[in-house]
C-alpha positions as CSV (number, residue, x, y, z in Angstrom):
1,M,0.1,0.0,-0.1
2,K,1.3,3.5,-0.8
3,L,1.5,6.5,1.6
4,P,-1.6,8.9,0.9
5,K,-0.4,12.0,-1.1
6,N,-0.8,15.2,0.8
7,T,-2.5,17.1,-2.0
8,F,-2.5,20.3,0.1
9,K,1.2,20.3,0.6
10,S,2.0,19.6,-3.1
11,R,-0.1,22.7,-4.1
12,L,1.6,25.2,-1.6
13,N,3.1,28.0,-3.3
14,I,1.9,26.6,-6.7
15,E,-1.9,27.6,-6.6
16,K,-4.4,29.3,-4.5
17,Q,-6.4,26.8,-2.2
18,Y,-9.8,27.9,-0.7
19,G,-10.7,26.3,2.6
20,C,-13.5,26.0,5.2
21,W,-13.5,25.7,9.0
22,A,-15.1,22.5,10.2
23,G,-16.3,22.9,13.8
24,L,-19.3,20.9,14.0
25,T,-17.4,17.9,15.3
26,T,-19.1,14.9,13.6
27,G,-18.2,12.8,10.7
28,Y,-21.6,13.3,9.2
29,A,-21.4,17.0,9.0
30,A,-17.7,17.0,8.0
31,E,-18.7,14.8,5.1
32,I,-21.4,16.9,4.0
33,L,-18.9,19.8,3.8
34,A,-16.4,17.7,1.8
35,T,-18.9,17.1,-0.9
36,V,-19.0,20.8,-1.7
37,G,-15.5,20.8,-3.2
38,Y,-13.3,23.2,-0.8
39,D,-9.6,22.5,-1.3
40,W,-9.0,22.0,2.5
41,L,-11.1,21.8,5.5
42,L,-9.8,22.8,9.1
43,V,-11.1,20.5,11.6
44,D,-10.9,22.4,14.7
45,S,-9.9,21.0,18.2
46,E,-8.9,24.3,19.8
47,H,-12.2,26.0,20.0
48,A,-14.7,23.2,18.9
49,P,-15.3,20.3,21.5
50,N,-13.5,17.6,19.5
51,T,-11.8,14.5,21.0
52,T,-9.3,12.1,19.2
53,Q,-12.2,9.8,18.6
54,S,-14.2,12.6,16.9
55,L,-11.3,13.7,14.9
56,L,-10.7,10.3,13.7
57,G,-14.3,9.9,12.5
58,Q,-14.1,13.1,10.6
59,L,-10.7,12.0,8.9
60,Q,-12.3,8.9,7.6
61,A,-15.5,10.7,6.5
62,I,-13.5,13.3,4.5
63,A,-10.8,10.8,3.2
64,P,-12.9,9.9,-0.2
65,Y,-13.1,13.3,-1.3
66,H,-11.2,16.2,-2.8
67,S,-11.0,18.3,0.3
68,H,-7.7,17.8,2.4
69,P,-8.2,17.7,6.2
70,I,-6.0,19.9,8.3
71,V,-6.3,19.6,12.0
72,R,-5.7,22.2,14.5
73,P,-5.2,20.8,18.0
74,E,-6.0,22.7,21.2
75,S,-2.1,23.3,22.1
76,S,1.5,22.3,20.8
77,D,1.6,19.3,23.2
78,K,4.1,17.0,21.7
79,D,2.1,13.9,23.0
80,N,-1.1,15.1,21.5
81,I,0.7,15.8,18.3
82,K,2.1,12.1,18.3
83,R,-1.5,10.8,18.8
84,L,-2.9,13.1,15.9
85,L,-0.1,11.9,13.5
86,D,-0.8,8.4,14.6
87,I,-4.5,8.6,13.5
88,G,-3.5,9.7,10.2
89,V,-3.3,13.5,10.2
90,Q,-0.9,14.8,7.6
91,T,-1.4,18.5,8.1
92,L,-1.4,20.2,11.4
93,M,-2.0,23.8,12.1
94,I,-0.6,24.8,15.6
95,P,-2.1,27.8,17.3
96,M,-0.2,30.6,18.9
97,V,3.3,30.2,17.8
98,E,5.4,33.0,18.9
99,T,9.2,32.0,18.9
100,A,11.5,30.2,16.3
101,E,12.4,27.9,19.3
102,Q,8.9,26.8,19.7
103,A,8.5,26.3,15.9
104,K,11.7,24.1,16.0
105,E,10.2,22.0,18.8
106,L,6.9,21.4,16.8
107,V,9.1,20.2,13.7
108,S,10.9,17.9,16.0
109,A,7.4,16.6,17.4
110,M,6.3,15.7,13.9
111,H,9.2,13.6,12.9
112,Y,10.9,10.5,13.8
113,P,14.6,10.3,14.9
114,P,17.1,11.5,14.1
115,K,15.1,14.5,12.9
116,G,12.7,14.6,15.7
117,I,11.2,12.9,18.7
118,R,8.1,11.2,17.4
119,G,7.4,7.9,18.9
120,V,6.6,4.7,16.7
121,G,3.1,3.4,16.9
122,G,3.7,0.9,14.5
123,G,0.9,-1.5,14.0
124,L,-1.4,0.3,16.1
125,A,-1.4,3.4,13.9
126,R,-3.8,4.3,11.2
127,A,-1.1,6.5,9.8
128,T,0.7,3.3,8.7
129,R,-2.6,1.6,7.8
130,W,-1.8,-0.7,10.4
131,D,1.7,-1.6,8.9
132,A,0.5,-2.0,5.4
133,I,2.3,1.0,3.9
134,D,5.6,0.0,2.9
135,N,8.6,1.7,4.5
136,Y,6.5,4.0,6.3
137,L,9.1,5.2,9.1
138,N,11.3,6.4,6.4
139,I,9.0,8.1,4.0
140,A,6.2,9.6,6.6
141,G,7.8,12.8,6.9
142,D,7.6,13.3,3.0
143,E,3.8,14.0,3.3
144,L,3.6,15.8,6.6
145,C,2.9,19.6,6.6
146,L,3.2,22.1,9.4
147,I,1.5,25.2,9.5
148,V,2.1,27.5,12.4
149,Q,-0.2,30.2,13.6
150,I,1.0,33.7,14.1
151,E,-1.6,35.6,16.2
152,S,0.1,37.7,18.9
153,S,2.4,40.7,19.0
154,L,5.4,38.5,19.9
155,G,4.5,36.3,17.0
156,V,4.5,39.3,14.6
157,K,7.8,40.5,15.9
158,N,9.3,37.1,15.4
159,A,7.6,36.2,12.2
160,E,10.8,36.3,10.0
161,E,12.7,33.9,12.1
162,I,9.6,31.8,12.6
163,A,8.9,31.4,8.9
164,N,12.7,30.6,8.3
165,V,12.5,27.4,10.5
166,D,13.3,24.5,8.3
167,G,10.2,22.1,8.7
168,V,7.7,24.9,8.9
169,D,5.9,24.5,5.7
170,A,3.4,27.6,6.1
171,V,2.3,30.3,8.2
172,F,-1.3,31.0,9.1
173,I,-2.5,34.4,10.5
174,G,-5.1,34.6,13.0
175,P,-6.8,38.3,12.8
176,A,-9.2,37.9,15.8
177,D,-6.4,37.1,18.4
178,L,-4.1,39.2,16.7
179,S,-6.6,42.3,17.2
180,I,-6.9,41.4,21.0
181,G,-3.2,41.1,21.5
182,L,-2.5,44.5,19.7
183,G,-5.1,46.1,22.1
184,H,-7.9,46.4,19.4
185,P,-10.2,43.6,20.6
186,G,-12.8,42.7,17.8
187,N,-11.4,45.1,15.4
188,P,-9.0,43.3,12.8
189,Y,-9.4,46.4,10.5
190,H,-7.5,48.7,13.0
191,G,-4.4,50.2,11.2
192,D,-2.1,48.5,13.7
193,V,-3.7,44.9,12.9
194,Q,-3.8,45.4,9.3
195,S,-0.1,46.6,9.3
196,S,0.8,43.5,11.3
197,I,-0.9,41.2,9.0
198,S,0.9,42.8,5.9
199,S,4.2,42.5,8.0
200,V,3.6,38.8,8.5
201,I,2.7,38.1,5.0
202,D,5.9,39.7,3.6
203,A,8.1,37.9,6.2
204,T,6.6,34.7,5.4
205,L,6.8,35.2,1.5
206,S,10.4,36.1,1.8
207,A,11.2,33.0,3.4
208,G,9.9,31.2,0.5
209,K,6.9,29.9,2.5
210,A,3.2,30.1,1.9
211,C,1.0,32.2,3.9
212,G,-2.5,31.6,4.7
213,I,-5.5,33.5,6.7
214,L,-9.0,33.2,8.1
215,A,-11.2,35.6,6.1
216,P,-15.0,34.6,5.7
217,V,-16.0,38.0,4.6
218,E,-15.4,38.0,0.8
219,A,-14.0,41.4,0.5
220,D,-11.4,40.5,3.2
221,A,-10.4,37.3,1.6
222,R,-9.9,38.7,-1.9
223,K,-8.0,41.7,-0.5
224,Y,-5.7,39.3,1.6
225,M,-4.9,37.2,-1.5
226,Q,-3.9,40.3,-3.4
227,M,-1.6,40.9,-0.6
228,G,0.1,37.4,-1.0
229,C,-1.9,34.6,0.9
230,S,-2.3,31.7,-1.1
231,F,-4.5,29.4,1.0
232,V,-7.6,31.3,2.6
233,A,-10.3,30.0,4.9
234,V,-13.4,31.6,3.0
235,G,-16.0,30.2,5.2
236,I,-17.0,28.7,8.8
237,D,-19.5,25.9,8.8
238,I,-21.3,27.0,11.9
239,S,-21.6,30.5,10.7
240,L,-22.7,29.4,7.4
241,M,-25.4,27.2,8.9
242,R,-26.4,29.8,11.2
243,S,-26.5,32.4,8.5
244,A,-28.6,30.5,6.0
245,A,-31.1,29.4,8.9
246,K,-31.5,33.2,9.8
247,E,-31.9,34.2,6.3
248,N,-34.6,31.6,5.8
249,L,-36.4,32.8,9.0
250,N,-36.2,36.2,8.0
251,K,-38.2,35.7,4.9
252,Y,-41.1,35.1,7.2
253,L,-40.2,37.5,10.0
254,G,-39.1,40.4,7.8
255,A,-37.7,43.3,9.7
256,R,-38.3,41.7,13.1
257,S,-35.1,39.6,12.9
258,K,-31.7,41.2,11.8
259,S,-28.5,39.6,11.0
260,N,-25.6,40.4,13.3
261,N,-22.9,38.5,11.4
262,S,-19.4,39.7,12.4
263,G,-16.2,40.1,10.4
264,T,-14.1,39.4,13.4
265,Y,-12.6,35.8,13.2
């Protein structure tokens, strides 16, 4: 059996890839989203109540489709990273990375010795297809992809060093946390936040890495793509469902119900 190809990684810096946040935490919902045709889906475990078991179910549900699953764990814990890799995650997005040293530790957690410290799950691991993939230990790293999130003032300051870490494949910007960290909570459009976003994009591209961002508002997504972002989350499943439901109800309630969708994510 061959190692699954990481289609997301192979297309980085080559073409634009459109993604959607998957926060409903079930394989059934994730599979519905996968039928839409997004290039990638971010299965979130930082702010959505996922478990290892629920993440596994979503990976299995998405697997037959075009969409590539990216998993965001709740932290940079190396043991959790090992567990996620063992259930078959090939692309990880790690939140709140602030220094090059932290980025190097994440690279180490993703790879087997001598490059890293990942433990061997062998026949217990879905990643190896229970030992059905030939030579897995020597080729696994070829299809692994590490995305680090920069979403704090310290991360912005160290963006160039972080992006230049060998083994970091891409940088992803979190506008909402960044706005809070810069003293402008809920206002990613403030000049300080926009300047920081631009700075991170420039630093990432200068390092030869791909840069992404969360931008469910169409005008924002198009602007950030013009600035250099090549993979953009253009939707959030929960927000899309809620918005569509409100729009449906508003047909009957008229002015009695107003949308309060936010541009802060």
